[in-house]
PDB file of N, CA, C and O in Angstrom:
ATOM      1  N   MET A   1      44.907  16.366  43.999  1.00  0.00           N
ATOM      2  CA  MET A   1      43.598  15.811  44.181  1.00  0.00           C
ATOM      3  C   MET A   1      42.693  16.357  43.069  1.00  0.00           C
ATOM      4  O   MET A   1      42.712  17.550  42.766  1.00  0.00           O
ATOM      5  N   SER A   2      41.921  15.479  42.484  1.00  0.00           N
ATOM      6  CA  SER A   2      41.019  15.933  41.412  1.00  0.00           C
ATOM      7  C   SER A   2      39.639  16.239  41.961  1.00  0.00           C
ATOM      8  O   SER A   2      39.156  15.597  42.894  1.00  0.00           O
ATOM      9  N   GLU A   3      39.031  17.224  41.361  1.00  0.00           N
ATOM     10  CA  GLU A   3      37.680  17.597  41.752  1.00  0.00           C
ATOM     11  C   GLU A   3      36.677  16.791  40.941  1.00  0.00           C
ATOM     12  O   GLU A   3      36.903  16.493  39.769  1.00  0.00           O
ATOM     13  N   ARG A   4      35.591  16.450  41.566  1.00  0.00           N
ATOM     14  CA  ARG A   4      34.537  15.741  40.864  1.00  0.00           C
ATOM     15  C   ARG A   4      33.666  16.749  40.118  1.00  0.00           C
ATOM     16  O   ARG A   4      33.182  17.721  40.697  1.00  0.00           O
ATOM     17  N   LEU A   5      33.479  16.502  38.840  1.00  0.00           N
ATOM     18  CA  LEU A   5      32.624  17.362  38.035  1.00  0.00           C
ATOM     19  C   LEU A   5      31.186  16.879  38.151  1.00  0.00           C
ATOM     20  O   LEU A   5      30.930  15.675  38.188  1.00  0.00           O
ATOM     21  N   THR A   6      30.273  17.793  38.208  1.00  0.00           N
ATOM     22  CA  THR A   6      28.866  17.431  38.275  1.00  0.00           C
ATOM     23  C   THR A   6      28.110  18.109  37.141  1.00  0.00           C
ATOM     24  O   THR A   6      28.541  19.124  36.594  1.00  0.00           O
ATOM     25  N   MET A   7      26.980  17.521  36.810  1.00  0.00           N
ATOM     26  CA  MET A   7      26.120  18.066  35.770  1.00  0.00           C
ATOM     27  C   MET A   7      24.722  18.182  36.344  1.00  0.00           C
ATOM     28  O   MET A   7      24.308  17.367  37.169  1.00  0.00           O
ATOM     29  N   ASP A   8      24.005  19.189  35.908  1.00  0.00           N
ATOM     30  CA  ASP A   8      22.621  19.278  36.351  1.00  0.00           C
ATOM     31  C   ASP A   8      21.728  18.578  35.329  1.00  0.00           C
ATOM     32  O   ASP A   8      22.177  18.208  34.244  1.00  0.00           O
ATOM     33  N   LEU A   9      20.481  18.407  35.684  1.00  0.00           N
ATOM     34  CA  LEU A   9      19.537  17.662  34.867  1.00  0.00           C
ATOM     35  C   LEU A   9      19.362  18.274  33.482  1.00  0.00           C
ATOM     36  O   LEU A   9      19.246  17.545  32.497  1.00  0.00           O
ATOM     37  N   ASP A  10      19.342  19.586  33.393  1.00  0.00           N
ATOM     38  CA  ASP A  10      19.191  20.239  32.089  1.00  0.00           C
ATOM     39  C   ASP A  10      20.368  19.929  31.170  1.00  0.00           C
ATOM     40  O   ASP A  10      20.186  19.768  29.963  1.00  0.00           O
ATOM     41  N   GLU A  11      21.556  19.846  31.724  1.00  0.00           N
ATOM     42  CA  GLU A  11      22.736  19.509  30.913  1.00  0.00           C
ATOM     43  C   GLU A  11      22.656  18.076  30.402  1.00  0.00           C
ATOM     44  O   GLU A  11      23.000  17.805  29.252  1.00  0.00           O
ATOM     45  N   VAL A  12      22.207  17.170  31.242  1.00  0.00           N
ATOM     46  CA  VAL A  12      22.038  15.774  30.822  1.00  0.00           C
ATOM     47  C   VAL A  12      20.986  15.694  29.717  1.00  0.00           C
ATOM     48  O   VAL A  12      21.188  15.001  28.720  1.00  0.00           O
ATOM     49  N   LYS A  13      19.880  16.389  29.885  1.00  0.00           N
ATOM     50  CA  LYS A  13      18.825  16.398  28.873  1.00  0.00           C
ATOM     51  C   LYS A  13      19.336  16.972  27.552  1.00  0.00           C
ATOM     52  O   LYS A  13      18.983  16.480  26.480  1.00  0.00           O
ATOM     53  N   TYR A  14      20.162  18.004  27.630  1.00  0.00           N
ATOM     54  CA  TYR A  14      20.732  18.607  26.423  1.00  0.00           C
ATOM     55  C   TYR A  14      21.619  17.604  25.677  1.00  0.00           C
ATOM     56  O   TYR A  14      21.543  17.490  24.453  1.00  0.00           O
ATOM     57  N   ILE A  15      22.451  16.886  26.415  1.00  0.00           N
ATOM     58  CA  ILE A  15      23.341  15.899  25.798  1.00  0.00           C
ATOM     59  C   ILE A  15      22.539  14.791  25.132  1.00  0.00           C
ATOM     60  O   ILE A  15      22.809  14.423  23.989  1.00  0.00           O
ATOM     61  N   ILE A  16      21.557  14.261  25.845  1.00  0.00           N
ATOM     62  CA  ILE A  16      20.724  13.200  25.278  1.00  0.00           C
ATOM     63  C   ILE A  16      19.979  13.723  24.052  1.00  0.00           C
ATOM     64  O   ILE A  16      19.878  13.024  23.044  1.00  0.00           O
ATOM     65  N   GLY A  17      19.463  14.933  24.131  1.00  0.00           N
ATOM     66  CA  GLY A  17      18.772  15.536  22.992  1.00  0.00           C
ATOM     67  C   GLY A  17      19.674  15.686  21.782  1.00  0.00           C
ATOM     68  O   GLY A  17      19.241  15.477  20.648  1.00  0.00           O
ATOM     69  N   SER A  18      20.923  16.046  22.018  1.00  0.00           N
ATOM     70  CA  SER A  18      21.877  16.180  20.914  1.00  0.00           C
ATOM     71  C   SER A  18      22.143  14.837  20.253  1.00  0.00           C
ATOM     72  O   SER A  18      22.177  14.737  19.027  1.00  0.00           O
ATOM     73  N   VAL A  19      22.331  13.805  21.068  1.00  0.00           N
ATOM     74  CA  VAL A  19      22.555  12.466  20.515  1.00  0.00           C
ATOM     75  C   VAL A  19      21.325  12.025  19.722  1.00  0.00           C
ATOM     76  O   VAL A  19      21.454  11.446  18.643  1.00  0.00           O
ATOM     77  N   MET A  20      20.138  12.297  20.257  1.00  0.00           N
ATOM     78  CA  MET A  20      18.913  11.935  19.551  1.00  0.00           C
ATOM     79  C   MET A  20      18.803  12.694  18.230  1.00  0.00           C
ATOM     80  O   MET A  20      18.425  12.114  17.212  1.00  0.00           O
ATOM     81  N   GLU A  21      19.128  13.973  18.239  1.00  0.00           N
ATOM     82  CA  GLU A  21      19.087  14.772  17.003  1.00  0.00           C
ATOM     83  C   GLU A  21      20.026  14.188  15.952  1.00  0.00           C
ATOM     84  O   GLU A  21      19.639  14.032  14.794  1.00  0.00           O
ATOM     85  N   TYR A  22      21.252  13.867  16.344  1.00  0.00           N
ATOM     86  CA  TYR A  22      22.199  13.272  15.399  1.00  0.00           C
ATOM     87  C   TYR A  22      21.725  11.904  14.927  1.00  0.00           C
ATOM     88  O   TYR A  22      21.952  11.518  13.780  1.00  0.00           O
ATOM     89  N   GLY A  23      21.061  11.172  15.827  1.00  0.00           N
ATOM     90  CA  GLY A  23      20.515   9.874  15.445  1.00  0.00           C
ATOM     91  C   GLY A  23      19.446   9.999  14.371  1.00  0.00           C
ATOM     92  O   GLY A  23      19.438   9.247  13.396  1.00  0.00           O
ATOM     93  N   TYR A  24      18.548  10.955  14.558  1.00  0.00           N
ATOM     94  CA  TYR A  24      17.505  11.171  13.549  1.00  0.00           C
ATOM     95  C   TYR A  24      18.111  11.671  12.237  1.00  0.00           C
ATOM     96  O   TYR A  24      17.616  11.337  11.161  1.00  0.00           O
ATOM     97  N   GLU A  25      19.164  12.457  12.318  1.00  0.00           N
ATOM     98  CA  GLU A  25      19.859  12.878  11.090  1.00  0.00           C
ATOM     99  C   GLU A  25      20.449  11.672  10.362  1.00  0.00           C
ATOM    100  O   GLU A  25      20.454  11.624   9.132  1.00  0.00           O
ATOM    101  N   SER A  26      20.945  10.699  11.127  1.00  0.00           N
ATOM    102  CA  SER A  26      21.511   9.497  10.501  1.00  0.00           C
ATOM    103  C   SER A  26      20.431   8.699   9.768  1.00  0.00           C
ATOM    104  O   SER A  26      20.715   8.057   8.756  1.00  0.00           O
ATOM    105  N   ILE A  27      19.210   8.737  10.266  1.00  0.00           N
ATOM    106  CA  ILE A  27      18.095   8.063   9.576  1.00  0.00           C
ATOM    107  C   ILE A  27      17.867   8.728   8.221  1.00  0.00           C
ATOM    108  O   ILE A  27      17.697   8.050   7.207  1.00  0.00           O
ATOM    109  N   GLY A  28      17.864  10.059   8.213  1.00  0.00           N
ATOM    110  CA  GLY A  28      17.682  10.787   6.961  1.00  0.00           C
ATOM    111  C   GLY A  28      18.790  10.513   5.960  1.00  0.00           C
ATOM    112  O   GLY A  28      18.531  10.353   4.767  1.00  0.00           O
ATOM    113  N   ARG A  29      20.016  10.460   6.440  1.00  0.00           N
ATOM    114  CA  ARG A  29      21.143  10.169   5.545  1.00  0.00           C
ATOM    115  C   ARG A  29      21.029   8.776   4.954  1.00  0.00           C
ATOM    116  O   ARG A  29      21.320   8.565   3.777  1.00  0.00           O
ATOM    117  N   GLU A  30      20.604   7.826   5.778  1.00  0.00           N
ATOM    118  CA  GLU A  30      20.483   6.449   5.309  1.00  0.00           C
ATOM    119  C   GLU A  30      19.378   6.336   4.268  1.00  0.00           C
ATOM    120  O   GLU A  30      19.496   5.562   3.318  1.00  0.00           O
ATOM    121  N   LYS A  31      18.298   7.109   4.443  1.00  0.00           N
ATOM    122  CA  LYS A  31      17.211   7.085   3.460  1.00  0.00           C
ATOM    123  C   LYS A  31      17.637   7.720   2.140  1.00  0.00           C
ATOM    124  O   LYS A  31      17.270   7.243   1.066  1.00  0.00           O
ATOM    125  N   LYS A  32      18.422   8.809   2.229  1.00  0.00           N
ATOM    126  CA  LYS A  32      18.879   9.493   1.008  1.00  0.00           C
ATOM    127  C   LYS A  32      19.946   8.694   0.277  1.00  0.00           C
ATOM    128  O   LYS A  32      19.994   8.682  -0.953  1.00  0.00           O
ATOM    129  N   ASN A  33      20.799   8.030   1.042  1.00  0.00           N
ATOM    130  CA  ASN A  33      21.907   7.294   0.450  1.00  0.00           C
ATOM    131  C   ASN A  33      22.070   5.958   1.160  1.00  0.00           C
ATOM    132  O   ASN A  33      22.944   5.802   2.013  1.00  0.00           O
ATOM    133  N   PRO A  34      21.215   4.985   0.801  1.00  0.00           N
ATOM    134  CA  PRO A  34      21.305   3.691   1.470  1.00  0.00           C
ATOM    135  C   PRO A  34      22.611   2.970   1.113  1.00  0.00           C
ATOM    136  O   PRO A  34      22.873   2.663  -0.050  1.00  0.00           O
ATOM    137  N   CYS A  35      23.398   2.718   2.116  1.00  0.00           N
ATOM    138  CA  CYS A  35      24.630   1.962   1.946  1.00  0.00           C
ATOM    139  C   CYS A  35      24.994   1.372   3.303  1.00  0.00           C
ATOM    140  O   CYS A  35      24.409   1.743   4.320  1.00  0.00           O
ATOM    141  N   GLU A  36      25.945   0.469   3.321  1.00  0.00           N
ATOM    142  CA  GLU A  36      26.314  -0.197   4.572  1.00  0.00           C
ATOM    143  C   GLU A  36      26.801   0.794   5.628  1.00  0.00           C
ATOM    144  O   GLU A  36      26.482   0.647   6.808  1.00  0.00           O
ATOM    145  N   PHE A  37      27.564   1.790   5.217  1.00  0.00           N
ATOM    146  CA  PHE A  37      28.081   2.767   6.178  1.00  0.00           C
ATOM    147  C   PHE A  37      26.945   3.514   6.860  1.00  0.00           C
ATOM    148  O   PHE A  37      26.909   3.611   8.087  1.00  0.00           O
ATOM    149  N   ASN A  38      26.015   4.044   6.065  1.00  0.00           N
ATOM    150  CA  ASN A  38      24.911   4.810   6.641  1.00  0.00           C
ATOM    151  C   ASN A  38      23.985   3.940   7.472  1.00  0.00           C
ATOM    152  O   ASN A  38      23.463   4.392   8.491  1.00  0.00           O
ATOM    153  N   GLU A  39      23.773   2.703   7.053  1.00  0.00           N
ATOM    154  CA  GLU A  39      22.966   1.768   7.847  1.00  0.00           C
ATOM    155  C   GLU A  39      23.664   1.477   9.178  1.00  0.00           C
ATOM    156  O   GLU A  39      23.017   1.422  10.224  1.00  0.00           O
ATOM    157  N   GLY A  40      24.975   1.292   9.134  1.00  0.00           N
ATOM    158  CA  GLY A  40      25.743   1.040  10.359  1.00  0.00           C
ATOM    159  C   GLY A  40      25.737   2.239  11.292  1.00  0.00           C
ATOM    160  O   GLY A  40      25.651   2.088  12.510  1.00  0.00           O
ATOM    161  N   ARG A  41      25.827   3.418  10.722  1.00  0.00           N
ATOM    162  CA  ARG A  41      25.792   4.638  11.532  1.00  0.00           C
ATOM    163  C   ARG A  41      24.440   4.773  12.237  1.00  0.00           C
ATOM    164  O   ARG A  41      24.379   5.090  13.425  1.00  0.00           O
ATOM    165  N   LYS A  42      23.365   4.532  11.494  1.00  0.00           N
ATOM    166  CA  LYS A  42      22.022   4.588  12.073  1.00  0.00           C
ATOM    167  C   LYS A  42      21.889   3.565  13.201  1.00  0.00           C
ATOM    168  O   LYS A  42      21.337   3.876  14.257  1.00  0.00           O
ATOM    169  N   LEU A  43      22.381   2.369  12.986  1.00  0.00           N
ATOM    170  CA  LEU A  43      22.318   1.327  14.006  1.00  0.00           C
ATOM    171  C   LEU A  43      23.144   1.699  15.236  1.00  0.00           C
ATOM    172  O   LEU A  43      22.745   1.411  16.365  1.00  0.00           O
ATOM    173  N   ALA A  44      24.279   2.329  15.021  1.00  0.00           N
ATOM    174  CA  ALA A  44      25.121   2.749  16.150  1.00  0.00           C
ATOM    175  C   ALA A  44      24.395   3.782  17.010  1.00  0.00           C
ATOM    176  O   ALA A  44      24.432   3.702  18.238  1.00  0.00           O
ATOM    177  N   TYR A  45      23.743   4.743  16.379  1.00  0.00           N
ATOM    178  CA  TYR A  45      22.967   5.724  17.151  1.00  0.00           C
ATOM    179  C   TYR A  45      21.827   5.039  17.890  1.00  0.00           C
ATOM    180  O   TYR A  45      21.538   5.373  19.039  1.00  0.00           O
ATOM    181  N   TYR A  46      21.180   4.087  17.235  1.00  0.00           N
ATOM    182  CA  TYR A  46      20.116   3.345  17.911  1.00  0.00           C
ATOM    183  C   TYR A  46      20.656   2.653  19.161  1.00  0.00           C
ATOM    184  O   TYR A  46      20.038   2.722  20.223  1.00  0.00           O
ATOM    185  N   GLU A  47      21.792   1.993  19.042  1.00  0.00           N
ATOM    186  CA  GLU A  47      22.380   1.266  20.170  1.00  0.00           C
ATOM    187  C   GLU A  47      22.708   2.209  21.327  1.00  0.00           C
ATOM    188  O   GLU A  47      22.460   1.879  22.487  1.00  0.00           O
ATOM    189  N   VAL A  48      23.261   3.368  21.016  1.00  0.00           N
ATOM    190  CA  VAL A  48      23.581   4.344  22.065  1.00  0.00           C
ATOM    191  C   VAL A  48      22.301   4.838  22.732  1.00  0.00           C
ATOM    192  O   VAL A  48      22.211   4.879  23.959  1.00  0.00           O
ATOM    193  N   LEU A  49      21.322   5.209  21.928  1.00  0.00           N
ATOM    194  CA  LEU A  49      20.063   5.706  22.483  1.00  0.00           C
ATOM    195  C   LEU A  49      19.326   4.623  23.259  1.00  0.00           C
ATOM    196  O   LEU A  49      18.684   4.918  24.267  1.00  0.00           O
ATOM    197  N   ASP A  50      19.406   3.385  22.809  1.00  0.00           N
ATOM    198  CA  ASP A  50      18.771   2.286  23.517  1.00  0.00           C
ATOM    199  C   ASP A  50      19.450   2.037  24.867  1.00  0.00           C
ATOM    200  O   ASP A  50      18.779   1.741  25.856  1.00  0.00           O
ATOM    201  N   THR A  51      20.760   2.156  24.907  1.00  0.00           N
ATOM    202  CA  THR A  51      21.495   2.000  26.160  1.00  0.00           C
ATOM    203  C   THR A  51      21.098   3.085  27.153  1.00  0.00           C
ATOM    204  O   THR A  51      20.852   2.800  28.325  1.00  0.00           O
ATOM    205  N   ILE A  52      21.036   4.326  26.686  1.00  0.00           N
ATOM    206  CA  ILE A  52      20.625   5.428  27.557  1.00  0.00           C
ATOM    207  C   ILE A  52      19.197   5.193  28.039  1.00  0.00           C
ATOM    208  O   ILE A  52      18.898   5.365  29.221  1.00  0.00           O
ATOM    209  N   TYR A  53      18.322   4.801  27.122  1.00  0.00           N
ATOM    210  CA  TYR A  53      16.918   4.529  27.452  1.00  0.00           C
ATOM    211  C   TYR A  53      16.822   3.473  28.556  1.00  0.00           C
ATOM    212  O   TYR A  53      16.082   3.644  29.525  1.00  0.00           O
ATOM    213  N   SER A  54      17.563   2.401  28.403  1.00  0.00           N
ATOM    214  CA  SER A  54      17.547   1.319  29.397  1.00  0.00           C
ATOM    215  C   SER A  54      18.059   1.790  30.750  1.00  0.00           C
ATOM    216  O   SER A  54      17.513   1.413  31.787  1.00  0.00           O
ATOM    217  N   ARG A  55      19.100   2.609  30.747  1.00  0.00           N
ATOM    218  CA  ARG A  55      19.645   3.123  32.012  1.00  0.00           C
ATOM    219  C   ARG A  55      18.666   4.070  32.692  1.00  0.00           C
ATOM    220  O   ARG A  55      18.549   4.072  33.918  1.00  0.00           O
ATOM    221  N   LEU A  56      17.967   4.869  31.904  1.00  0.00           N
ATOM    222  CA  LEU A  56      16.950   5.744  32.487  1.00  0.00           C
ATOM    223  C   LEU A  56      15.876   4.916  33.187  1.00  0.00           C
ATOM    224  O   LEU A  56      15.456   5.239  34.298  1.00  0.00           O
ATOM    225  N   LEU A  57      15.439   3.850  32.530  1.00  0.00           N
ATOM    226  CA  LEU A  57      14.443   2.977  33.150  1.00  0.00           C
ATOM    227  C   LEU A  57      14.993   2.313  34.412  1.00  0.00           C
ATOM    228  O   LEU A  57      14.284   2.185  35.410  1.00  0.00           O
ATOM    229  N   ALA A  58      16.256   1.893  34.366  1.00  0.00           N
ATOM    230  CA  ALA A  58      16.868   1.247  35.524  1.00  0.00           C
ATOM    231  C   ALA A  58      16.930   2.192  36.727  1.00  0.00           C
ATOM    232  O   ALA A  58      16.831   1.753  37.873  1.00  0.00           O
ATOM    233  N   TYR A  59      17.093   3.480  36.462  1.00  0.00           N
ATOM    234  CA  TYR A  59      17.121   4.480  37.527  1.00  0.00           C
ATOM    235  C   TYR A  59      15.743   5.087  37.780  1.00  0.00           C
ATOM    236  O   TYR A  59      15.609   6.140  38.403  1.00  0.00           O
ATOM    237  N   GLU A  60      14.725   4.390  37.277  1.00  0.00           N
ATOM    238  CA  GLU A  60      13.329   4.776  37.474  1.00  0.00           C
ATOM    239  C   GLU A  60      13.029   6.206  37.018  1.00  0.00           C
ATOM    240  O   GLU A  60      12.312   6.960  37.675  1.00  0.00           O
ATOM    241  N   GLN A  61      13.614   6.545  35.860  1.00  0.00           N
ATOM    242  CA  GLN A  61      13.366   7.840  35.234  1.00  0.00           C
ATOM    243  C   GLN A  61      12.454   7.624  34.030  1.00  0.00           C
ATOM    244  O   GLN A  61      12.524   6.583  33.377  1.00  0.00           O
ATOM    245  N   ASN A  62      11.617   8.583  33.741  1.00  0.00           N
ATOM    246  CA  ASN A  62      10.744   8.501  32.587  1.00  0.00           C
ATOM    247  C   ASN A  62      11.506   9.011  31.366  1.00  0.00           C
ATOM    248  O   ASN A  62      11.858  10.190  31.311  1.00  0.00           O
ATOM    249  N   PRO A  63      11.768   8.137  30.378  1.00  0.00           N
ATOM    250  CA  PRO A  63      12.500   8.574  29.187  1.00  0.00           C
ATOM    251  C   PRO A  63      11.861   9.760  28.472  1.00  0.00           C
ATOM    252  O   PRO A  63      12.563  10.540  27.827  1.00  0.00           O
ATOM    253  N   LYS A  64      10.536   9.909  28.576  1.00  0.00           N
ATOM    254  CA  LYS A  64       9.868  11.057  27.952  1.00  0.00           C
ATOM    255  C   LYS A  64      10.393  12.375  28.521  1.00  0.00           C
ATOM    256  O   LYS A  64      10.459  13.383  27.816  1.00  0.00           O
ATOM    257  N   ASP A  65      10.764  12.356  29.800  1.00  0.00           N
ATOM    258  CA  ASP A  65      11.304  13.562  30.432  1.00  0.00           C
ATOM    259  C   ASP A  65      12.665  13.952  29.855  1.00  0.00           C
ATOM    260  O   ASP A  65      13.150  15.061  30.080  1.00  0.00           O
ATOM    261  N   PHE A  66      13.272  13.031  29.113  1.00  0.00           N
ATOM    262  CA  PHE A  66      14.592  13.268  28.525  1.00  0.00           C
ATOM    263  C   PHE A  66      14.514  13.378  27.008  1.00  0.00           C
ATOM    264  O   PHE A  66      15.535  13.323  26.322  1.00  0.00           O
ATOM    265  N   GLY A  67      13.293  13.534  26.486  1.00  0.00           N
ATOM    266  CA  GLY A  67      13.112  13.782  25.062  1.00  0.00           C
ATOM    267  C   GLY A  67      12.798  12.572  24.213  1.00  0.00           C
ATOM    268  O   GLY A  67      12.733  12.688  22.989  1.00  0.00           O
ATOM    269  N   TYR A  68      12.599  11.410  24.819  1.00  0.00           N
ATOM    270  CA  TYR A  68      12.267  10.223  24.042  1.00  0.00           C
ATOM    271  C   TYR A  68      10.775  10.210  23.699  1.00  0.00           C
ATOM    272  O   TYR A  68       9.937  10.211  24.601  1.00  0.00           O
ATOM    273  N   PRO A  69      10.434  10.199  22.403  1.00  0.00           N
ATOM    274  CA  PRO A  69       9.027  10.033  22.052  1.00  0.00           C
ATOM    275  C   PRO A  69       8.620   8.569  22.243  1.00  0.00           C
ATOM    276  O   PRO A  69       9.477   7.690  22.339  1.00  0.00           O
ATOM    277  N   ASP A  70       7.324   8.314  22.297  1.00  0.00           N
ATOM    278  CA  ASP A  70       6.845   6.940  22.491  1.00  0.00           C
ATOM    279  C   ASP A  70       7.356   5.983  21.422  1.00  0.00           C
ATOM    280  O   ASP A  70       7.687   4.836  21.722  1.00  0.00           O
ATOM    281  N   ASP A  71       7.420   6.440  20.197  1.00  0.00           N
ATOM    282  CA  ASP A  71       7.759   5.556  19.078  1.00  0.00           C
ATOM    283  C   ASP A  71       9.192   5.748  18.569  1.00  0.00           C
ATOM    284  O   ASP A  71       9.455   5.540  17.384  1.00  0.00           O
ATOM    285  N   TRP A  72      10.111   6.137  19.440  1.00  0.00           N
ATOM    286  CA  TRP A  72      11.468   6.449  18.984  1.00  0.00           C
ATOM    287  C   TRP A  72      12.133   5.254  18.300  1.00  0.00           C
ATOM    288  O   TRP A  72      12.877   5.431  17.335  1.00  0.00           O
ATOM    289  N   GLU A  73      11.875   4.053  18.784  1.00  0.00           N
ATOM    290  CA  GLU A  73      12.511   2.869  18.179  1.00  0.00           C
ATOM    291  C   GLU A  73      12.011   2.624  16.756  1.00  0.00           C
ATOM    292  O   GLU A  73      12.762   2.155  15.900  1.00  0.00           O
ATOM    293  N   LYS A  74      10.752   2.940  16.512  1.00  0.00           N
ATOM    294  CA  LYS A  74      10.164   2.712  15.191  1.00  0.00           C
ATOM    295  C   LYS A  74      10.950   3.451  14.110  1.00  0.00           C
ATOM    296  O   LYS A  74      11.167   2.921  13.021  1.00  0.00           O
ATOM    297  N   ALA A  75      11.369   4.662  14.414  1.00  0.00           N
ATOM    298  CA  ALA A  75      12.116   5.453  13.427  1.00  0.00           C
ATOM    299  C   ALA A  75      13.424   4.766  13.036  1.00  0.00           C
ATOM    300  O   ALA A  75      13.849   4.839  11.883  1.00  0.00           O
ATOM    301  N   PHE A  76      14.058   4.101  13.998  1.00  0.00           N
ATOM    302  CA  PHE A  76      15.341   3.457  13.730  1.00  0.00           C
ATOM    303  C   PHE A  76      15.196   2.044  13.182  1.00  0.00           C
ATOM    304  O   PHE A  76      15.994   1.611  12.352  1.00  0.00           O
ATOM    305  N   LEU A  77      14.181   1.329  13.645  1.00  0.00           N
ATOM    306  CA  LEU A  77      14.047  -0.074  13.307  1.00  0.00           C
ATOM    307  C   LEU A  77      12.901  -0.382  12.362  1.00  0.00           C
ATOM    308  O   LEU A  77      12.778  -1.497  11.856  1.00  0.00           O
ATOM    309  N   GLY A  78      12.056   0.627  12.128  1.00  0.00           N
ATOM    310  CA  GLY A  78      10.929   0.426  11.237  1.00  0.00           C
ATOM    311  C   GLY A  78       9.866  -0.501  11.809  1.00  0.00           C
ATOM    312  O   GLY A  78       9.128  -1.145  11.063  1.00  0.00           O
ATOM    313  N   LYS A  79       9.788  -0.566  13.140  1.00  0.00           N
ATOM    314  CA  LYS A  79       8.789  -1.430  13.780  1.00  0.00           C
ATOM    315  C   LYS A  79       7.428  -0.780  13.751  1.00  0.00           C
ATOM    316  O   LYS A  79       6.458  -1.357  14.243  1.00  0.00           O
TER     317      LYS A  79
END
């Protein structure tokens, strides 16, 4: 029988924060070396962060509580 692993809220916040940090690093790499690979990497991080953001909203959680700034999409999409 397998045991169910659980995570506390701080661990979830840490994971999301790490993904966000790597995402912002991908923006910097794309600016320093614009190419299809770096643009694709930046877009991939955006997609992951957007999925997490949407799920947080679906579970009636405030994304700010998980480290999302108000303008997080602007950094990735230039909006």
